[in-house]
C-alpha positions in Angstrom: 158.0 224.6 -106.5 159.1 221.0 -106.6 160.6 218.5 -108.8 158.8 215.8 -109.9 159.7 212.7 -108.4 157.7 210.2 -110.5 155.8 208.8 -107.6 153.3 206.3 -108.1 149.3 207.4 -107.2 147.7 205.4 -104.7 144.9 205.4 -102.4 146.4 205.6 -98.9 144.1 204.4 -95.6 144.0 207.6 -92.8 144.1 205.6 -89.3 140.7 205.7 -87.2 141.0 208.0 -84.4 138.9 210.8 -82.4 137.9 212.6 -85.7 136.2 210.0 -86.8 134.6 208.2 -83.9 132.9 211.3 -83.0 134.6 212.8 -80.1 133.3 215.9 -78.5 134.1 218.6 -80.3 133.7 222.5 -79.1 131.1 224.0 -81.5 131.7 221.5 -83.8 129.2 219.0 -85.1 130.6 215.2 -85.2 130.7 213.8 -88.5 128.1 212.1 -89.8 129.9 209.2 -91.6 133.5 208.1 -91.2 136.4 209.9 -92.4 137.2 208.9 -95.9 140.3 207.5 -97.3 142.1 210.1 -99.2 144.4 209.8 -102.8 148.0 210.3 -101.9 148.5 213.9 -104.2 152.0 214.2 -106.3 154.6 215.8 -103.9 155.2 218.6 -106.2 151.7 219.8 -106.0 152.0 220.7 -102.3 154.3 223.2 -100.4 154.8 220.9 -97.8 156.5 218.1 -99.7 158.6 215.9 -98.0 162.0 216.2 -98.2 163.5 213.5 -100.7 167.2 214.1 -100.0 167.1 212.3 -96.9 165.5 208.9 -95.8 162.1 208.2 -94.5 162.0 208.5 -90.6 160.1 205.2 -90.0 159.3 206.3 -86.4 157.1 209.5 -87.8 157.3 212.7 -85.8 160.2 212.8 -83.4 160.8 216.4 -83.1 160.9 218.0 -79.9 158.5 221.2 -79.7 160.2 224.2 -80.7 163.0 222.4 -82.5 164.6 224.6 -85.5 165.1 221.1 -87.6 162.8 219.3 -88.9 163.4 215.7 -90.2 162.0 213.7 -93.1 159.2 212.3 -90.9 157.9 215.5 -90.0 157.7 216.8 -93.4 155.7 213.9 -94.4 153.7 213.7 -91.3 152.6 217.2 -92.2 152.2 216.9 -95.6 149.9 213.5 -95.1 147.8 215.6 -92.5 147.5 218.5 -95.0 146.5 216.4 -97.6 144.2 214.4 -95.5 142.3 218.1 -94.1 142.4 219.5 -97.4 140.5 216.5 -98.7 137.8 216.1 -96.1 137.4 219.9 -96.7 136.8 219.5 -100.1 133.8 216.7 -99.6 132.0 218.6 -96.7 133.6 216.2 -94.1 134.3 219.1 -92.3 131.7 221.8 -93.5 132.2 225.4 -94.2 131.8 226.8 -90.6 133.3 223.9 -89.0 135.9 224.3 -85.6 138.8 221.7 -85.9 141.0 221.1 -82.8 144.7 220.7 -83.0 145.0 218.2 -80.4 142.3 215.9 -81.8 144.2 215.9 -85.1 147.1 215.0 -83.3 145.7 212.3 -81.4 144.0 210.9 -84.8 147.4 210.7 -86.7 149.5 209.9 -83.3 152.2 213.0 -83.8 152.7 216.0 -81.9 150.9 219.0 -82.5 153.7 220.5 -84.5 153.3 219.2 -88.0 149.6 219.8 -87.2 150.3 223.2 -87.1 152.3 223.7 -89.9 149.4 221.5 -92.0 147.0 224.0 -91.0 148.8 227.0 -91.7 149.2 225.7 -95.3 145.5 224.9 -94.9 144.8 228.8 -94.0 147.6 230.2 -96.8 145.3 228.7 -99.5 142.1 230.3 -97.8 140.6 226.7 -96.6 140.8 227.5 -93.1 141.0 230.7 -90.3 143.2 230.5 -87.8 142.5 232.7 -84.6 144.7 233.0 -82.0 142.8 232.0 -78.5 139.7 230.8 -80.4 140.6 227.9 -82.9 140.6 226.9 -86.3 137.5 227.3 -88.5 137.0 226.1 -92.0 136.4 228.8 -94.2 132.9 230.0 -95.7 132.7 231.6 -99.5 129.4 232.8 -100.7 128.0 232.5 -104.4 129.3 235.8 -105.4 133.0 234.5 -104.2 132.5 231.2 -105.5 131.6 232.7 -109.0 134.7 235.3 -108.8 136.9 232.1 -107.8 135.4 229.9 -111.2 135.7 233.4 -113.5 139.3 232.9 -112.6 139.8 229.6 -113.0 138.1 230.3 -116.6 141.0 232.6 -117.4 144.1 230.7 -115.7 143.4 227.4 -117.2 143.3 229.0 -121.0 147.4 229.9 -120.0 148.0 226.0 -119.4 149.4 225.7 -123.1 151.3 229.0 -123.5 153.3 229.1 -120.0 156.3 226.9 -121.0 154.3 223.8 -121.2 156.0 220.5 -121.0 155.0 216.7 -121.9 153.7 214.3 -119.1 155.6 211.1 -118.9 154.3 207.6 -120.2 153.6 206.7 -116.4 151.2 210.0 -115.9 149.6 208.8 -119.3 148.8 205.5 -118.1 148.0 206.8 -114.9 145.3 209.1 -116.3 144.0 206.2 -118.3 143.6 204.4 -115.0 141.6 207.0 -113.5 139.5 206.9 -116.7 138.6 203.0 -116.4 137.7 203.4 -113.2 135.2 206.3 -113.9 133.8 203.9 -116.4 133.6 201.1 -113.9 131.6 203.7 -111.5 129.4 205.3 -114.5 128.6 201.4 -115.3 127.8 200.3 -111.4 124.3 200.4 -110.2 123.3 203.3 -107.5 124.5 206.5 -106.7 128.2 207.2 -107.1 130.4 207.3 -103.9 131.3 210.9 -103.4 134.5 210.5 -101.5 136.0 208.4 -103.9 135.0 210.6 -106.9 136.5 213.2 -105.3 140.0 210.9 -105.0 139.8 210.6 -108.9 139.1 214.2 -109.4 142.0 215.1 -107.5 144.4 212.3 -108.8 143.4 213.4 -112.5 144.0 217.0 -111.7 147.2 216.5 -110.3 148.3 214.3 -113.4 147.4 216.9 -115.8 148.6 220.0 -113.8 152.3 218.6 -114.6 151.8 220.3 -118.1 152.1 223.1 -116.5 155.7 224.8 -116.9 155.1 228.0 -114.9 155.3 227.4 -111.1 153.4 230.4 -110.6 150.6 229.5 -112.7 150.3 226.2 -111.0 150.3 227.9 -107.9 147.3 229.7 -108.4 145.3 227.1 -110.5 145.6 224.6 -107.7 145.1 227.1 -105.0 141.4 228.4 -106.9 140.8 224.6 -107.6 140.5 223.8 -104.0 138.8 226.9 -102.9 136.2 225.9 -105.3 135.9 221.7 -105.2 134.3 221.7 -101.6 131.3 223.9 -103.0 130.8 221.4 -106.3 130.9 218.0 -104.2 128.6 219.8 -101.7 126.2 220.7 -104.6 126.3 217.3 -105.7 124.5 216.0 -102.9 121.5 217.8 -104.2 121.6 216.7 -108.3 122.7 213.5 -110.2 126.2 212.7 -109.0 126.4 209.9 -111.7 125.9 212.9 -114.4 128.7 214.6 -112.8 130.9 211.3 -113.0 130.1 211.3 -116.7 130.9 214.7 -117.2 134.3 214.5 -115.6 135.2 210.9 -117.6 134.4 213.1 -120.9 137.1 215.9 -120.3 139.3 212.9 -119.2 138.9 211.4 -122.5 139.2 214.6 -124.5 142.2 216.0 -122.4 143.9 212.4 -123.5 143.4 213.1 -127.0 145.0 216.3 -126.7 147.9 215.2 -124.7 148.3 212.2 -127.4 149.7 214.7 -129.6 151.5 217.3 -126.9 148.6 219.9 -128.1 148.8 221.8 -124.6 146.3 224.6 -125.8 144.0 221.9 -126.2 144.4 220.4 -122.6 143.8 224.2 -121.1 140.8 224.5 -123.5 139.1 221.1 -122.5 139.3 222.1 -119.1 138.4 226.0 -119.7 135.0 224.3 -121.6 134.3 221.9 -118.8 134.9 224.4 -116.0 132.4 226.9 -118.3 129.7 224.1 -118.4 129.9 223.8 -114.4 129.1 227.5 -114.2 126.2 226.7 -116.3 125.1 223.7 -114.3 125.7 225.8 -110.9 123.2 228.5 -112.2 120.7 226.3 -113.2 121.0 224.5 -109.6 120.8 228.1 -107.9 117.4 229.0 -109.9 115.8 225.7 -109.4 116.2 226.2 -105.6 115.3 230.3 -105.4 119.3 231.4 -105.7 119.8 233.6 -108.3 
């Protein structure tokens, strides 16, 4: 895994291009809304972390096709594309079954297809897309039974957070968690339905910050992968329920987590997350029953 660089978390604007303007896609409907902004995920949570031992390449991706040497700019581009695509899959901007085209993604980010391929390969490793040679890249689908298994695994794994070499988070990370809490509180107080993309970004940031407690790289990896497998179905389900209630649930989880972190009670951190995953399963079951799905 990667060292914690202590970089601040901020929102990163993604440039407009073909994927946002509804350009023609083979077997893929054009997005119904502009591509959202995404949160920049701390580098230690991603396999495609940029190489911080060298300076950033200001010109971005300039590697030749097939080059065995990756520039820092190349790795940064691959990481940005990976994070952006992962976030868009999460909020169902690219719904399950959607087809993605390398050349259109490359055109959007102004890079060659090489970092796009690396980002897509990472998404495939995490089970979010399926790459079929000669056919294309398709966002994967998970049925209700598989989704239940993902959540049940998450329930067991997060309970280990306080047992697998836990470590305190930094004061800066604690402040960042409090900032997310303040944003969620404003979202709850605001009139109307909360923006799902903004809520997704807050979830991602909170999740990544709390995962810094996890001292076991293997445990952290599996928790991250399962989280991103499940979140796209959660956000899709939110379109059919009261999203403000879900914001309130996350705000409550954040406050409970903060209280545990303030006294370095890492087992409590894991159990808080476990309890909220369990309550999410109960709400999902209630929703399925209401629409005739068992």
